[in-house]
C-alpha positions in Angstrom: 28.3 74.7 16.1 29.9 72.4 13.5 32.0 70.7 16.1 29.2 70.4 18.5 27.0 68.9 15.7 29.7 66.4 14.9 29.9 65.3 18.5 26.2 65.0 18.8 26.2 62.6 15.8 29.0 60.6 17.2 27.3 60.4 20.6 24.2 59.0 18.9 26.2 56.0 17.8 27.0 54.9 21.4 24.1 52.4 21.6 25.5 50.7 18.5 28.7 49.7 20.2 27.4 46.2 21.1 25.9 45.5 17.6 29.0 44.2 16.0 30.9 41.0 17.1 33.6 39.4 15.1 33.9 36.3 17.3 33.1 32.9 15.6 29.8 31.3 16.4 29.7 29.2 19.6 29.5 25.5 19.0 29.8 22.3 21.0 32.8 20.0 20.2 31.6 16.7 18.5 32.4 14.7 21.6 30.0 16.7 23.7 27.3 16.6 21.0 27.6 12.8 20.7 27.6 12.0 24.4 25.8 8.7 25.0 22.2 8.8 26.2 22.9 6.7 29.3 25.8 5.3 31.3 26.8 1.8 30.4 27.2 0.8 34.1 23.7 1.7 35.2 20.3 2.7 34.1 18.9 3.8 37.5 16.1 6.4 37.3 16.1 9.5 39.4 17.4 13.0 39.7 20.8 13.3 41.2 20.8 15.5 44.4 24.4 16.0 45.7 24.0 18.6 48.4 25.4 17.4 51.8 25.1 13.7 50.8 27.7 12.6 53.4 25.1 13.2 56.2 23.7 9.8 55.2 26.6 8.3 57.1 24.9 9.6 60.3 28.3 10.5 61.9 28.4 14.0 63.6 32.2 13.8 63.8 32.4 13.4 60.0 29.9 16.2 59.5 31.9 18.6 61.6 35.1 17.7 59.8 33.6 18.3 56.4 32.1 21.6 57.6 35.5 22.6 59.0 37.2 21.7 55.7 34.7 23.8 53.7 35.3 26.7 56.0 39.0 26.6 56.8 40.8 24.6 54.0 43.7 26.7 52.7 43.3 25.4 49.1 39.7 26.7 49.2 40.9 30.0 50.5 43.4 30.3 47.7 40.8 29.4 45.1 38.4 32.0 46.6 41.2 34.6 46.2 41.5 33.6 42.6 37.8 34.2 42.1 38.1 37.6 43.6 41.0 38.4 41.3 39.2 37.2 38.2 36.1 39.3 39.2 38.3 42.3 39.6 39.9 41.8 36.2 36.4 41.5 34.7 35.5 44.9 36.3 38.7 46.3 34.9 37.7 45.2 31.4 34.2 46.6 31.9 35.6 50.0 32.7 36.7 50.5 29.1 33.0 50.7 28.1 32.6 54.0 29.9 34.2 57.5 29.4 37.2 58.2 31.4 36.8 61.4 33.4 39.6 63.4 35.0 40.0 66.7 36.9 43.0 68.8 36.5 44.3 71.8 38.4 47.5 73.4 37.3 49.6 76.5 37.7 52.6 77.8 35.7 55.1 80.6 35.9 57.5 81.8 33.3 60.2 84.6 33.1 61.9 84.9 29.7 64.0 87.5 27.8 62.6 89.4 24.9 65.8 90.4 23.4 65.7 90.1 19.6 61.9 89.6 19.6 59.2 91.7 18.0 58.0 92.6 21.5 61.3 94.3 22.5 59.7 97.8 22.9 56.4 99.5 23.4 55.8 103.3 23.1 59.5 104.0 22.9 60.2 101.9 26.1 62.5 98.9 26.0 61.4 95.7 27.9 64.1 93.3 28.6 62.1 90.4 30.1 58.5 89.3 30.3 56.9 87.3 33.2 53.7 85.2 32.9 51.7 83.5 35.6 48.8 81.2 34.7 46.2 79.2 36.8 43.8 76.7 35.3 41.2 74.1 36.4 39.5 71.7 34.0 37.4 68.6 33.6 38.5 66.2 30.9 36.7 63.2 29.3 37.9 60.6 26.8 35.9 57.8 25.2 36.6 55.2 22.6 33.6 54.1 20.5 33.7 50.3 20.4 32.5 50.1 16.9 33.8 46.6 16.1 33.4 44.9 19.5 37.0 44.8 20.7 36.3 46.1 24.1 33.1 44.1 24.5 34.9 41.0 23.3 37.6 41.4 25.9 34.9 42.1 28.5 33.0 38.9 27.6 36.3 36.9 27.8 37.1 38.4 31.2 33.6 37.5 32.5 33.9 33.9 31.3 37.4 33.8 33.0 35.6 34.8 36.2 33.0 32.2 35.7 35.7 29.6 35.2 37.4 30.7 38.4 34.1 30.3 40.2 33.8 26.7 39.0 37.4 26.1 39.8 36.5 27.2 43.3 33.7 24.7 43.4 36.0 22.0 42.2 38.4 22.7 45.0 35.5 22.6 47.5 34.6 19.2 46.1 38.2 18.0 46.3 38.6 19.2 49.9 35.4 17.6 51.1 36.1 14.4 49.2 39.6 14.1 50.6 38.3 14.8 54.1 35.7 12.0 53.8 38.2 9.6 52.3 40.8 10.3 54.9 38.2 9.9 57.7 37.3 6.4 56.5 41.0 5.6 56.3 41.3 6.6 60.0 38.3 4.5 60.9 39.6 1.5 59.1 43.2 1.8 60.4 42.0 2.1 64.0 39.9 -1.0 63.5 42.9 -2.8 62.0 45.1 -1.8 64.9 42.6 -3.0 67.5 42.1 -6.4 65.7 45.9 -6.8 65.3 46.4 -6.2 69.0 43.8 -8.9 69.8 45.3 -11.2 67.2 48.8 -10.8 68.7 47.5 -11.5 72.2 45.6 -14.6 71.0 48.7 -15.8 69.1 50.9 -15.2 72.1 48.6 -17.5 74.1 48.5 -19.9 71.2 52.3 -20.0 71.0 52.7 -20.7 74.8 50.3 -23.6 74.5 51.9 -25.0 71.4 55.3 -24.7 73.1 54.0 -26.7 76.0 52.6 -29.3 73.7 55.9 -29.4 71.8 57.8 -30.0 75.1 55.4 -32.9 75.9 55.9 -34.4 72.4 52.3 -33.6 71.3 53.2 -31.1 68.6 56.0 -31.0 66.1 58.5 -28.2 65.6 56.9 -27.0 62.3 53.6 -26.2 64.1 55.5 -24.3 66.8 57.6 -22.3 64.3 54.5 -21.5 62.3 52.6 -20.1 65.3 55.6 -18.1 66.4 56.0 -16.8 62.8 52.3 -15.7 62.8 52.9 -13.9 66.1 55.9 -12.1 64.8 54.1 -11.0 61.7 51.2 -9.6 63.7 53.5 -7.8 66.0 55.6 -6.4 63.1 52.5 -5.0 61.4 51.6 -2.8 64.3 54.3 -0.1 63.8 53.3 0.3 60.1 49.6 0.6 61.1 50.4 3.2 63.8 52.5 5.1 61.2 49.6 5.0 58.7 47.2 6.3 61.4 49.5 9.2 62.3 49.8 10.0 58.6 46.0 10.0 58.1 45.6 12.2 61.2 48.1 14.7 59.8 46.4 14.7 56.4 43.0 15.4 57.8 44.4 18.1 60.0 45.8 19.9 57.0 42.5 19.5 55.2 40.6 21.2 57.9 43.2 23.9 58.6 44.4 22.7 62.0 47.5 21.3 63.7 47.3 17.5 64.4 47.4 17.7 68.2 44.1 19.5 68.8 42.4 17.6 66.1 43.5 14.3 67.6 41.7 15.1 70.8 38.5 15.5 68.7 39.1 12.1 67.0 39.8 10.3 70.3 36.3 9.0 70.5 34.2 6.2 69.1 33.9 6.6 65.3 30.9 4.7 64.0 29.7 6.0 60.6 26.7 4.1 59.2 27.3 2.4 55.8 24.9 3.4 53.0 24.2 0.7 50.4 21.5 2.4 48.3 22.4 3.0 44.6 23.1 6.6 43.6 20.7 7.9 40.9 23.1 9.3 38.3 20.6 11.2 36.1 21.5 11.7 32.4 25.0 11.9 31.0 24.2 15.3 29.5 23.7 16.6 33.0 27.5 16.3 33.4 28.0 19.2 31.0 26.5 21.7 33.5 26.7 19.7 36.7 30.4 18.9 37.0 32.4 22.1 37.8 35.5 21.0 35.9 33.4 20.6 32.7 31.6 23.9 33.3 34.9 25.6 33.9 36.3 24.2 30.7 33.3 25.5 28.8 33.7 28.9 30.3 37.3 29.0 29.2 36.3 27.9 25.7 33.8 30.8 25.6 36.5 33.2 26.8 38.9 32.0 24.0 36.1 32.4 21.4 35.4 36.0 22.5 39.1 36.9 22.4 39.2 35.8 18.7 36.6 38.5 18.0 38.5 41.1 20.0 41.7 40.4 18.2 39.9 40.5 14.8 38.5 43.9 15.7 42.0 45.3 15.9 42.2 45.2 12.1 39.6 48.0 11.9 39.8 51.8 12.8 39.2 53.0 16.3 37.4 56.3 17.0 38.5 58.3 20.1 36.6 61.3 21.4 38.0 63.8 23.9 36.6 66.9 25.6 37.9 69.4 28.1 36.0 72.1 29.9 37.7 74.5 32.3 38.9 77.9 33.3 42.2 79.8 32.9 43.3 83.0 34.5 46.4 84.9 35.6 45.4 85.0 39.3 44.2 82.2 41.6 41.0 84.1 42.5 40.1 84.9 38.9 40.3 81.2 37.8 36.9 80.7 39.4 35.3 83.6 37.4 34.1 81.0 34.9 31.9 83.5 33.0 35.0 85.4 31.7 37.7 82.7 31.9 36.1 79.5 30.6 37.7 77.4 27.9 36.4 74.5 25.9 38.3 71.9 23.9 36.8 69.2 21.7 38.6 66.6 19.7 38.2 63.4 17.8 40.7 61.0 16.2 40.3 58.1 13.8 43.2 55.6 13.9 43.5 52.8 11.4 46.3 50.2 11.3 48.2 50.3 8.0 51.4 48.4 8.7 52.4 46.5 11.9 54.8 43.8 10.6 52.1 41.1 11.0 51.4 41.8 14.7 47.6 41.8 14.4 47.5 38.7 12.2 49.8 36.9 14.6 47.6 37.9 17.5 44.5 36.5 15.7 46.3 33.2 15.0 47.4 32.9 18.6 43.9 33.6 19.8 42.6 30.9 17.4 45.2 28.5 18.6 44.2 29.1 22.2 40.6 28.5 21.2 41.6 25.1 19.7 43.4 24.2 22.9 40.4 25.0 25.0 38.1 23.1 22.6 40.3 20.0 23.1 40.4 20.6 26.9 36.6 20.8 27.0 36.2 17.7 24.9 38.6 15.8 27.1 36.8 17.0 30.3 33.5 15.7 28.9 35.0 12.4 27.9 36.8 12.0 31.2 33.6 12.9 33.2 31.6 10.2 31.4 34.3 7.6 31.9 34.7 8.5 35.6 31.0 8.1 36.3 30.9 4.8 34.5 33.9 3.4 36.4 32.7 4.8 39.7 29.2 3.3 39.5 30.7 -0.1 38.5 33.2 0.1 41.3 30.5 0.9 43.8 28.4 -2.1 42.7 31.4 -4.4 43.0 32.4 -3.1 46.5 28.9 -3.6 47.7 28.8 -7.2 46.5 32.2 -7.9 48.0 31.1 -6.5 51.4 28.0 -8.7 51.3 30.2 -11.8 50.6 32.6 -11.0 53.5 29.6 -10.3 55.8 28.3 -13.8 55.1 31.8 -15.1 55.6 31.9 -13.5 59.0 28.6 -15.0 60.0 30.0 -18.5 59.1 33.2 -17.8 61.1 31.2 -16.7 64.1 29.1 -19.9 63.8 32.3 -21.9 63.7 33.5 -20.1 66.8 30.3 -20.9 68.6 30.7 -24.6 67.7 34.3 -24.7 69.0 33.3 -22.8 72.2 30.5 -25.3 72.9 32.7 -28.2 72.2 35.4 -26.9 74.5 32.8 -26.2 77.2 31.4 -29.8 76.8 34.9 -31.2 77.2 35.0 -32.7 73.7 37.0 -30.0 71.9 40.4 -28.4 72.5 41.1 -24.8 73.6 43.6 -24.6 70.7 40.8 -25.2 68.2 38.7 -22.5 69.9 41.7 -20.0 69.6 42.1 -20.9 65.9 38.4 -20.2 65.4 38.6 -16.9 67.2 41.6 -15.9 65.1 39.6 -16.7 62.0 36.9 -14.3 63.2 39.4 -11.6 63.7 40.8 -12.1 60.2 37.4 -11.9 58.6 36.5 -8.8 60.7 39.7 -7.2 59.4 38.6 -7.9 55.9 35.1 -6.6 56.5 36.5 -3.4 57.9 38.5 -2.9 54.7 35.5 -3.8 52.6 33.4 -1.2 54.5 36.0 1.4 53.9 35.9 0.5 50.2 32.1 0.8 50.1 32.2 4.2 51.6 35.0 5.5 49.4 33.5 4.0 46.2 30.2 5.8 47.1 32.3 8.9 47.5 33.7 8.2 44.1 30.3 8.1 42.5 29.3 11.5 44.0 32.6 13.0 43.1 32.4 11.8 39.5 28.8 13.1 39.1 30.0 16.5 40.3 27.2 18.8 41.3 27.3 21.5 43.9 27.7 19.9 47.3 27.2 23.1 49.3 25.2 25.8 47.5 23.8 26.8 44.1 26.0 28.5 41.4 24.4 31.3 39.5 23.5 31.1 35.8 26.7 31.0 33.6 24.9 31.4 30.3 26.0 27.8 29.5 23.4 25.8 27.6 24.0 22.0 27.5 22.7 19.9 24.6 19.0 19.0 24.4 17.6 16.8 27.2 18.1 13.1 26.4 15.7 10.2 27.1 15.3 9.2 30.7 17.2 6.1 31.9 15.5 2.9 33.0 16.4 1.2 36.2 18.1 -2.1 37.0 17.5 -3.3 40.6 20.7 -3.9 42.4 20.4 -6.4 45.2 21.0 -4.9 48.6 24.3 -5.8 50.3 24.5 -6.8 53.9 23.5 -4.1 56.4 25.9 -3.1 59.1 28.0 -0.4 60.8 31.6 0.4 59.9 33.5 0.4 63.1 
């Protein structure tokens, strides 16, 4: 009864296992605490809503490619496997909170001599050997009372590692979708550049023939002829590099969506006309980055994991209490082993182990855990600082690209007006065909610049969305991460709308 009473008292302490934690208090690094109340590049009001933002380009081909990337990208598949691994490791750590149960069935046989022993004879008879056969079955249990929080500290750390892996998975999703969108606009622009270069080469070829004819008739000098021929050679020479760039972009996007280039090329051999979007992106508050950007949230989760491991390593300084119990049956025959009423056996045990000398191992483990925490604190602070800078730069770049597109769009309108004038002059017999060709070439050049500017607008808008983070596909569950207090709302600065148009 004394032993059973002792175990009853020890079992009553099980609910107290979670009461003690030797981990340091959670705290935000100063950089995160002092994050500015607004971005320096904008003060646009509004809540940032990132989900499926690319559908604003109104391009079903782009939508299908992004969906394929999110579903088939191999980097995403690898990241998903890391999430599963981290979740399994958290379950492994959790298992230490529960008793370990085991079932045992055993049999033994021994045949040994009794010569020279006290059992050498009975009733005047001499026994030379003795044989013994034993059968047993038992259930065993072992449990460590987590009095100082070592097991729970390791469990909390493993759970935060799993949370970090989940946010890493979201980061890879963002990267795959962003690279797909960026590469798609590279393809659109490169195809436009190739088409314009072919037209320019054809125009320059006509221009060179006419200039050569004028040169032979003494109406043009050799410099003009050589200049036109040089422009023609430059246009022709640029085509191979543009074709190579297109092939490279097709290969990149095929890898991103988990396909070979040939079947994907058949999908892309159609008219690609994404609609440009010029509206400003409401960025929300800088503090939103702390929970909105997956890389920042992952850095915080790793910081929490490192903090919990400090407590777990500190707990190793203190005694650990282990409880064991075994209940079973033992008999000399296989059938009798199940006659539990006569053959039962019970074994109870407890052990208290305290470290006395370990040559500094525990102290070194604590110092190593603290050093890892300091590393993660620096990594988290850097992630916050980088996130804020990237948003500021991205918003400013988006504004500049929109303004540049508007300027080139007006330049194109002027070039087209000049082309109309030259066409009318030539039709009226007061202008030369050469002047018309030069005006047409100027239009092609401006259209080429406008195509590049359109690509820059799209990719700079992508840069804003990528910098702001957020979950582009689905919600992430609560990670127990609490960002700093909500900061004052931003005021808005109206940004003049850039020229409307399609990117072809």
